[in-house]
C-alpha positions, 0 to 999 in steps of 0.5 A: 238108841233107835226105836221103831214105832209100829203100826200093827194090822190085825187083832187076831192070835198073831197080833196079840203074840206080837203085842206081847213081845213088843211090850217087853222091848224098849226098841219097839213102840206100838203106836196104832192097831188097825183091824178089818172092822176099822177099815170097813167103817171108813174106806179112807182109814187104811190109806191114812194109816200107811201115809202116817209119819207116826210109825216107820214099821208096819206089821201085817198079821191080817188074813193072807187075802189082804197081804198083797194090798197092804204090802203094796201100800207099805212098799210104796210108802217106804215103810219097814215091814214084818209080815205073817206067812203066807206071803201072798195068795197067788203067783201073780201077786208074788210076781208083782210084789217081787217087781215092786221090791226091786228098788225097795230100800227098807227092811222087810221080814217074813215070820217063818217060825222054823227058819228062825229057830234053825238059824238061832239054834244052828240045828243044821250045823253038821255036813248036809252030805250025811243026811239021807232023809228028812220027814216034816210032819205038820198039822193039828185037829183044826175044829173051826178052820175057815181056810179054803185050802188048809195046807196053804197056811201050813206048807210055807213053814217046811218049804221055807226051811227046805229051800233055805238049806237045800235049794229047789228039789230036782222034782217032787211027787204028790204021794197022797192027797185027800180033801173032804168038807165036813160041816163048816170045815175042810179036812185035808191029808197030804204027803209030798216027796221031794227029791234031791241028789242024795236026799229025800224030804217028805212033807206030811200035813193033816188038819185032823190029827189027834194033837197039834204037831210040828215035828221034823225027823232028821235021819243021818244014816242010822242016827235020827234027830228030832226037832219039835216046833212046839217045845217051849224054847221053839215058840219064842220066834217073834222075840227072835224075829224082832231081835234079828230085825233090829240088829240087821242094817239091811234085810230084805227077804222077798228075793230070798223067799221067791223060790219058796213061794214059787214052789208053793204055787206049783204044788197048789196047781198040781193038787188041783189036778190030783185024782 
């Protein structure tokens, strides 16, 4: 049986979640964990980490500002890669990674939670033509957020899902956007309308909701289905991701998500000029 030996970057919440699932599997073996503290102590540590022959899979759970640097190292050293979303921080980094990825022969996956759930449980199993409207509501009461743009951390979830199943919209409109700084955190409230041929998709995000929310309301004429991303069965996406990664001989998600992140950066640009 093939075993993937892992070098893990990061010691935060997502790193611990990966560690928990890796321990349960005989197909994955955690060899080394490296954090920002390790990297800052010795500047050479990170290069030695990527050059190591002890592991053939790099899992990146560090903040998005570091993703481009680590993805570039991993691709050049021909390591298999799993990376937390958002993929990269800006469109220039996206184009460079896309170019580097053209001749990359190893596996690379991005942890888009809801896409994994929709694939696993076949939520969109019916004809899309029946759909009239979808509302995607995301956010939580984020008391200690350290993001400059909280929406940027949340939007890849619904955007990856939307682009995978419906492609790019004909157009999108910012219906509402407010941004306020309160003490050491930034509060945002956002609503975007995406227009397709016979379908409207609304993405609603707020990081000062009363409770944590990740719900998708799927309207089929008068019938409504609800997907709750925080239900117990929908919170096992790392297990699903590792299973998919192991089963697929070839899997490279950079090309398939390029349009998702291109759209994210277009939204980001439009929000900068929103009055």
